[in-house]
C-alpha positions in Angstrom: 11.8 -73.8 -87.4 11.7 -70.6 -85.9 14.2 -68.8 -87.8 12.4 -70.4 -91.2 9.2 -68.2 -89.8 11.2 -65.1 -89.6 12.5 -65.2 -93.0 9.3 -66.1 -94.2 7.4 -63.2 -92.5 10.6 -61.0 -93.5 9.5 -61.9 -97.1 6.1 -61.3 -96.9 6.8 -58.1 -95.8 8.9 -57.2 -98.4 6.8 -58.5 -101.0 2.9 -57.6 -99.9 3.7 -54.2 -97.9 2.0 -55.8 -94.9 4.3 -54.8 -91.4 6.0 -57.7 -89.6 3.9 -56.5 -86.3 0.4 -57.0 -88.4 1.5 -60.2 -89.6 2.5 -61.4 -85.9 -0.4 -60.2 -84.4 -2.5 -62.1 -87.2 -0.1 -65.2 -86.3 -0.6 -65.2 -82.6 -4.7 -64.9 -83.2 -4.4 -68.1 -85.2 -2.5 -70.1 -83.1 -4.8 -68.9 -80.0 -7.6 -70.0 -82.3 -6.2 -73.5 -82.7 -4.7 -73.8 -79.5 -8.8 -73.3 -78.1 -9.7 -75.8 -80.8 -7.6 -78.1 -79.8 -7.6 -77.9 -75.8 -11.6 -76.8 -75.6 -12.3 -75.5 -72.0 -9.0 -75.6 -70.9 -8.3 -72.9 -72.7 -9.4 -70.2 -70.8 -8.0 -66.6 -70.3 -5.2 -67.7 -72.6 -3.2 -65.6 -74.8 0.0 -66.3 -77.2 2.9 -64.4 -77.4 5.4 -64.9 -80.0 9.0 -63.5 -79.3 9.8 -61.1 -82.3 13.5 -61.9 -82.7 13.7 -65.3 -82.6 10.0 -66.4 -83.3 9.7 -68.5 -80.0 5.9 -69.4 -79.3 4.5 -69.6 -75.7 1.5 -70.2 -74.4 0.1 -68.1 -71.2 -2.8 -68.3 -68.9 -3.9 -66.0 -67.1 -5.6 -67.6 -63.2 -6.8 -66.2 -60.0 -4.9 -67.3 -56.4 -7.3 -68.9 -54.1 -6.5 -70.5 -51.0 -8.4 -74.0 -52.0 -8.7 -74.9 -55.5 -12.3 -75.5 -57.0 -12.1 -74.2 -61.0 -8.2 -75.6 -61.8 -8.6 -74.3 -65.1 -9.0 -70.6 -63.8 -7.6 -70.8 -60.5 -3.8 -71.9 -58.8 -3.4 -72.5 -55.0 -1.5 -69.8 -53.0 0.7 -72.5 -52.1 1.8 -73.6 -55.8 2.2 -69.8 -56.4 4.3 -68.8 -53.5 6.8 -71.4 -54.4 8.3 -68.9 -57.2 6.2 -65.5 -55.7 6.4 -65.3 -52.2 4.9 -61.8 -52.0 1.4 -63.6 -53.9 -1.9 -63.2 -51.9 -5.2 -64.9 -52.5 -7.3 -63.1 -54.9 -4.2 -61.7 -57.1 -4.3 -62.9 -60.6 -0.8 -64.5 -61.9 0.3 -65.6 -65.6 1.5 -69.1 -65.9 3.1 -70.6 -69.5 1.5 -73.6 -70.3 3.1 -74.1 -73.9 2.3 -77.9 -74.7 5.0 -80.0 -76.0 3.7 -80.6 -79.3 2.4 -77.2 -80.1 4.6 -76.3 -82.6 2.9 -79.5 -84.8 -0.6 -78.3 -83.7 0.5 -74.8 -84.9 1.6 -75.9 -88.0 -1.9 -78.0 -88.6 -4.3 -75.6 -87.9 -3.4 -71.8 -87.9 -2.5 -72.0 -91.1 -5.7 -71.5 -92.8 -6.7 -68.5 -89.8 -3.3 -66.9 -90.7 -3.6 -67.1 -94.4 -7.1 -65.4 -94.0 -5.7 -62.9 -91.4 -3.4 -61.7 -93.9 -5.4 -61.5 -96.6 -7.9 -59.3 -94.2 -5.0 -57.2 -93.5 -3.8 -56.6 -97.3 -7.6 -55.6 -98.3 -7.4 -53.2 -95.5 -3.7 -51.7 -96.3 -5.3 -51.7 -100.3 -8.3 -49.6 -98.8 -6.4 -47.0 -96.7 -4.3 -46.6 -100.0 -7.2 -45.9 -102.3 -9.4 -44.8 -100.1 -7.1 -41.0 -100.1 -6.8 -41.5 -104.0 -10.8 -40.3 -104.3 -10.8 -37.6 -106.3 -7.4 -38.3 -108.2 -6.7 -40.1 -111.7 -5.1 -43.2 -112.1 -3.7 -45.7 -114.8 -4.5 -48.8 -115.8 -4.7 -51.9 -118.0 -8.1 -53.0 -119.6 -7.7 -56.6 -117.8 -11.6 -58.1 -118.8 -14.8 -56.8 -119.8 -18.0 -58.5 -118.4 -22.0 -57.0 -119.0 -20.8 -53.9 -120.1 -18.3 -53.2 -116.6 -14.9 -52.3 -117.8 -12.3 -54.3 -115.2 -8.7 -52.4 -115.5 -6.1 -53.6 -113.3 -4.3 -51.6 -111.1 -1.6 -53.6 -110.1 -2.9 -54.5 -106.8 -6.5 -54.6 -107.3 -8.8 -53.9 -110.1 -10.7 -50.9 -110.8 -14.4 -51.2 -112.4 -15.9 -48.4 -115.3 -19.3 -48.9 -114.9 -21.0 -48.0 -118.4 -22.5 -44.7 -117.2 -19.2 -43.9 -116.5 -17.7 -44.4 -119.9 -17.9 -41.9 -122.5 -20.4 -42.5 -125.4 -19.0 -44.5 -128.2 -16.0 -45.1 -126.7 -14.3 -48.8 -127.1 -12.3 -50.6 -125.2 -9.7 -53.5 -125.7 -8.2 -55.8 -123.8 -4.6 -55.0 -122.4 -5.4 -51.0 -123.4 -3.8 -48.8 -121.2 -6.4 -46.2 -119.6 -6.7 -43.3 -117.7 -9.4 -42.9 -115.3 -10.9 -40.6 -112.2 -11.2 -42.2 -109.2 -15.3 -41.6 -107.7 -15.7 -43.8 -104.9 -13.7 -46.2 -102.9 -15.8 -48.4 -100.4 -14.9 -51.6 -98.3 -16.7 -54.9 -99.9 -17.3 -58.5 -98.2 -14.9 -59.5 -101.2 -12.2 -56.4 -100.6 -11.9 -52.9 -101.6 -14.4 -51.7 -104.4 -13.0 -49.1 -107.0 -15.7 -47.5 -108.8 -13.7 -45.0 -111.8 -15.0 -42.7 -114.2 -13.9 -41.4 -117.8 -16.5 -38.6 -117.9 -16.5 -36.8 -114.5 -15.3 -33.3 -115.2 -12.3 -33.9 -112.8 -11.2 -36.3 -115.1 -10.8 -32.9 -117.6 -9.1 -31.1 -114.1 -6.5 -33.7 -113.6 -5.3 -34.3 -117.1 -4.9 -30.7 -117.2 -3.0 -30.5 -114.0 -0.3 -33.4 -115.4 0.2 -31.5 -118.8 0.3 -28.2 -117.8 2.9 -27.2 -114.9 1.5 -23.7 -113.9 -1.9 -25.7 -112.9 0.1 -28.2 -111.0 2.4 -25.0 -109.6 -0.6 -23.0 -108.5 -0.1 -20.3 -110.8 -2.8 -20.5 -113.3 -6.0 -21.7 -111.2 -9.0 -24.0 -113.1 -12.1 -21.7 -112.1 -14.9 -23.9 -113.8 -15.3 -27.0 -115.7 -18.8 -27.7 -117.9 -18.5 -31.2 -119.7 -20.4 -33.4 -122.1 -17.5 -36.4 -122.2 -16.8 -37.5 -125.8 -18.4 -34.2 -127.5 -17.2 -31.0 -126.1 -15.9 -29.6 -122.9 -15.0 -25.5 -122.0 -12.6 -24.9 -118.9 -12.4 -21.0 -117.6 -9.1 -20.2 -116.3 -7.7 -17.5 -114.5 -3.9 -16.4 -113.5 -2.4 -15.7 -110.2 0.6 -14.4 -111.8 0.1 -11.2 -114.2 2.8 -12.1 -116.4 1.5 -15.4 -117.1 -1.7 -15.7 -119.7 -3.7 -18.7 -118.6 -4.8 -19.3 -121.7 -1.7 -19.7 -123.4 -0.5 -21.9 -120.6 -3.1 -24.4 -121.0 -2.8 -24.4 -124.7 1.4 -25.3 -124.7 3.5 -24.0 -127.7 1.7 -25.0 -131.0 -1.3 -26.6 -128.8 0.6 -29.1 -127.7 -0.3 -29.8 -123.9 -4.4 -29.2 -125.0 -3.8 -31.7 -127.7 -2.3 -34.1 -125.2 -5.7 -34.2 -123.3 -7.5 -34.3 -126.6 -6.2 -37.4 -127.3 -6.7 -39.0 -124.0 -10.1 -38.0 -124.2 -10.4 -39.4 -128.1 -10.3 -36.5 -129.6 -13.1 -34.7 -127.6 -13.0 -30.9 -128.1 -12.5 -28.4 -125.7 -12.2 -24.8 -125.3 -10.4 -22.9 -122.9 -12.4 -19.8 -121.4 -10.3 -16.8 -120.1 -12.3 -16.4 -116.3 -13.6 -12.9 -115.5 -15.3 -11.5 -112.7 -17.0 -9.0 -115.0 -20.6 -11.8 -115.4 -21.0 -10.1 -118.9 -17.4 -10.4 -119.8 -17.4 -13.7 -119.1 -20.6 -15.0 -120.1 -19.2 -13.5 -123.7 -16.4 -15.9 -123.8 -18.1 -18.3 -122.7 -19.8 -18.5 -126.0 -16.7 -19.2 -127.7 -16.1 -19.9 -130.6 -19.3 -17.3 -131.2 -18.4 -13.7 -131.3 -20.6 -11.4 -129.1 -22.0 -7.7 -129.6 -23.9 -7.2 -126.7 -24.4 -8.8 -123.0 -27.3 -7.5 -120.4 -27.0 -9.1 -117.2 -30.0 -9.3 -114.5 -28.3 -10.0 -111.3 -31.5 -10.9 -109.4 -32.4 -13.4 -112.0 -29.1 -14.4 -113.1 -30.0 -14.2 -116.6 -27.8 -13.1 -119.1 -29.3 -11.6 -122.7 -27.1 -11.9 -125.5 -27.0 -10.4 -128.9 -25.0 -11.9 -131.7 -24.6 -10.9 -135.3 -26.7 -12.9 -137.5 -24.6 -14.8 -139.0 -22.9 -15.9 -135.3 -26.3 -17.1 -133.9 -25.8 -20.8 -134.9 -22.6 -20.8 -134.1 -23.4 -19.1 -130.4 -26.3 -21.8 -129.7 -24.1 -25.1 -131.0 -25.4 -27.8 -132.6 -28.4 -29.2 -131.0 -27.8 -26.1 -127.8 -24.4 -27.7 -127.0 -22.4 -24.7 -126.9 -25.1 -22.0 -124.8 -25.8 -25.4 -122.7 -22.1 -25.7 -121.6 -21.7 -22.3 -121.5 -24.4 -21.9 -119.1 -23.4 -24.3 -116.7 -19.6 -23.1 -117.0 -21.2 -19.4 -116.0 -23.7 -20.6 -113.9 -26.2 -17.8 -115.8 -29.0 -18.6 -117.6 -28.1 -17.3 -121.0 -30.5 -16.0 -123.6 -29.1 -15.3 -127.2 -30.8 -13.2 -129.4 -29.3 -12.2 -133.4 -29.1 -8.0 -134.6 -32.2 -9.0 -136.1 -34.3 -10.8 -133.3 -33.5 -7.8 -130.9 -34.4 -5.1 -133.5 -37.6 -6.9 -134.0 -38.4 -7.0 -130.3 -37.6 -3.1 -130.0 -39.7 -2.3 -133.0 -42.4 -4.2 -131.3 -41.9 -2.9 -127.6 -42.0 0.5 -129.6 -45.8 0.6 -131.0 -47.3 -2.6 -128.4 -48.2 0.3 -126.1 -49.3 3.2 -128.3 -53.1 3.6 -128.6 -55.1 3.4 -131.5 -56.0 7.2 -132.0 -52.0 7.7 -132.3 -51.7 5.3 -135.1 -54.7 6.0 -137.1 -56.8 3.6 -136.7 -60.4 4.0 -135.4 -60.6 3.3 -131.3 -61.1 0.0 -130.5 -60.4 -1.3 -134.0 -56.3 -3.2 -133.8 -54.1 -2.2 -136.2 -53.7 -5.3 -139.0 -50.4 -7.4 -138.0 -50.5 -5.7 -134.2 -53.2 -8.6 -133.1 -50.8 -11.2 -133.8 -47.6 -9.3 -132.5 -46.2 -9.2 -135.9 -43.1 -6.9 -134.9 -42.6 -6.0 -138.4 -46.6 -5.6 -139.5 -47.1 -3.1 -136.5 -44.5 -0.4 -137.6 -46.1 -1.0 -141.3 -49.5 0.1 -140.6 -48.4 2.6 -138.2 -46.8 4.4 -141.1 -49.2 4.0 -143.7 -51.9 5.5 -140.6 -49.4 8.4 -140.4 -49.5 9.0 -144.2 -53.3 8.9 -144.0 -53.3 11.6 -141.6 -50.3 13.4 -142.3 -49.4 13.7 -138.9 -45.9 14.4 -138.5 -45.5 13.4 -135.0 -45.2 10.0 -135.9 -42.6 10.5 -138.9 -39.8 10.1 -136.3 -40.4 7.0 -134.6 -41.8 5.3 -137.6 -38.5 5.9 -139.4 -36.3 4.7 -136.5 -38.6 1.4 -136.2 -38.4 0.8 -140.0 -34.5 0.5 -139.4 -34.6 -1.2 -136.5 -36.9 -3.9 -138.7 -34.1 -4.1 -141.2 
């Protein structure tokens, strides 16, 4: 029986990955529980030891050496102890073997349930430690089941849950389908480790690029920032530590193969790869890709960037429902205000004439120009020109001409 026990423990070690020492400790605790259950009050100060080589089980009880025994369960007479240990003295603690004859039967009958429970706990702890270190990593699992909109992925030794908020909008899952996900949290629950994964986390995009782009994995190309609206569009800013390596080209790959692999895994999500730049103006301009930018004015104090784009690029720069501008702001960390060239000219025209007194614009004092009160950037220059023509004041001709060009 003892030889069979050793072989069974070795097999469990191979199958479950649990060390034999852990299983021996679990078995000793189970046997101790069984012994106390069978022997009640007589099982005080008892420990059980299993030989790691032979599998032999022995029960030892600690007793106090006294001159006269008053409590047989916890004390032993000095005369009895001195028969095998002449140096013993009153007050010493001695350990005696008290293994029952039928202890093997007791162990087989009573210890099984406790041992199985301890093994299950040890296995759960092992799995928890394994996945606790994988927080922030990527895992691949098969869709095992879908319950109440939660998708459960089979990771082999454990299940991971993909809750609705972490699922890409409008993405469907089929049973048996292989899915990559980002480990958001690993926590120890009453029923074992609970692993929460995500398909919407920006970290998933980063890990996928690390898998597809060797330069990122090796640290030659660095991902500086990520802005993502899962299922729709993402922007990723990259920089190279090697001047001979183009970070954008490395991420795109030959004929776009690397970025396409990431796009396929994310079910068609569009990805803009942006070169990172320490110059805020250049970085903001690049972040608004694919729109072309004419000029960027930055305010360091308010971290606001005013971006000027050609008229025909305005809608592209803003994006559908503001998505492109919103992602660019998240990526750069700057508040971005986008204007077209025409809007800029109108603003400059308004600025030129908004502070001029009515006398200089040819209107009676206290009487506003037509259109100026409404803040019309086009009406104000026109009114000023008409007033100048009436008065024949050449001093306004210069500004009016510039304003007309600015107003288009």
